[in-house]
C-alpha positions as CSV (number, residue, x, y, z in Angstrom):
1,X,-14.8,33.5,-17.6
2,X,-13.0,30.3,-17.2
3,X,-10.7,30.5,-14.2
4,X,-8.8,27.3,-15.0
5,X,-5.1,27.0,-15.4
6,X,-3.0,24.3,-17.0
7,X,0.2,23.5,-15.1
8,X,2.8,20.7,-14.9
9,X,3.6,19.6,-11.4
10,X,6.8,17.7,-10.7
11,X,6.4,15.0,-8.0
12,X,9.3,12.6,-7.5
13,X,10.9,13.4,-10.8
14,X,7.7,12.8,-12.8
15,X,5.6,15.5,-14.4
16,X,1.9,15.6,-14.1
17,X,-0.2,17.9,-16.3
18,X,-3.1,19.3,-14.3
19,X,-6.0,21.6,-15.1
20,X,-6.7,23.5,-11.8
21,X,-8.5,26.5,-10.5
22,X,-6.2,29.4,-10.7
23,X,-6.7,30.0,-6.9
24,X,-5.3,26.6,-6.1
25,X,-2.0,27.0,-8.0
26,X,0.1,28.1,-5.0
27,X,-1.4,25.4,-2.8
28,X,-0.7,22.6,-5.3
29,X,2.8,23.8,-6.0
30,X,3.5,24.0,-2.3
31,X,2.2,20.5,-1.8
32,X,4.4,19.2,-4.6
33,X,7.4,20.9,-3.0
34,X,6.7,19.5,0.4
35,X,6.4,16.0,-1.1
36,X,9.6,16.4,-3.1
37,X,11.5,17.7,-0.1
38,X,10.4,14.8,2.0
39,X,11.2,12.3,-0.8
40,X,14.7,13.9,-1.1
41,X,15.2,13.5,2.7
42,X,14.4,9.8,2.4
43,X,16.6,9.4,-0.7
44,X,19.6,10.8,1.2
45,X,18.9,8.7,4.3
46,X,18.1,5.4,2.6
47,X,19.9,5.2,-0.7
48,X,19.2,1.5,-1.2
49,X,15.4,2.0,-1.6
50,X,13.4,2.8,-4.7
51,X,11.1,5.8,-5.4
52,X,8.0,3.9,-4.4
53,X,9.4,3.4,-0.9
54,X,10.3,7.1,-0.6
55,X,6.8,8.1,-1.7
56,X,5.2,5.7,0.7
57,X,7.2,6.9,3.6
58,X,6.4,10.6,2.6
59,X,2.7,9.7,2.5
60,X,2.9,8.0,5.9
61,X,4.7,11.0,7.4
62,X,2.1,13.5,6.1
63,X,-0.8,11.3,7.3
64,X,0.8,11.1,10.7
65,X,0.9,14.9,10.7
66,X,-2.8,14.9,9.7
67,X,-3.8,12.6,12.5
68,X,-1.9,14.8,15.0
69,X,-3.8,17.8,13.7
70,X,-7.1,15.9,14.0
71,X,-6.2,15.0,17.5
72,X,-5.6,18.6,18.4
73,X,-9.1,19.6,17.3
74,X,-7.7,22.6,15.5
75,X,-7.9,21.1,12.0
76,X,-11.3,21.6,10.4
77,X,-10.1,23.8,7.6
78,X,-6.8,21.8,7.2
79,X,-8.7,18.5,7.3
80,X,-11.1,19.7,4.6
81,X,-8.2,20.8,2.3
82,X,-6.4,17.5,2.9
83,X,-9.6,15.5,2.2
84,X,-10.0,17.5,-1.1
85,X,-6.4,16.7,-1.9
86,X,-6.9,13.0,-1.0
87,X,-10.0,12.9,-3.3
88,X,-8.1,14.6,-6.1
89,X,-5.1,12.3,-5.7
90,X,-7.3,9.2,-5.7
91,X,-9.0,10.3,-8.9
92,X,-5.6,11.2,-10.5
93,X,-4.1,7.8,-9.5
94,X,-7.2,6.0,-10.9
95,X,-6.8,7.8,-14.2
96,X,-3.1,7.0,-14.4
97,X,-3.0,3.6,-12.8
98,X,-1.4,2.0,-15.9
99,X,1.9,3.8,-15.3
100,X,4.2,2.8,-12.5
101,X,5.9,5.2,-10.1
């Protein structure tokens, strides 16, 4: 039985079609929501910037949180999940590098 699911994920007003494990859907949608919420915060605070700036600042903020978790030594499971997400994002960006954000 194929436990894959096709979904569309909205990140910064762009939709990305993904084929994911059914068990990962909630996690992926939550990650997209966190990114979108952070991007919205930056849009409201710095209206003169573009979406690339907001995404970069959101990424920086999330990596700072990751480093704080690493420093606290309570992050083995979280770190593993973030590393998986990082690999997935790297692969996704490589496949879609011809389009601009």
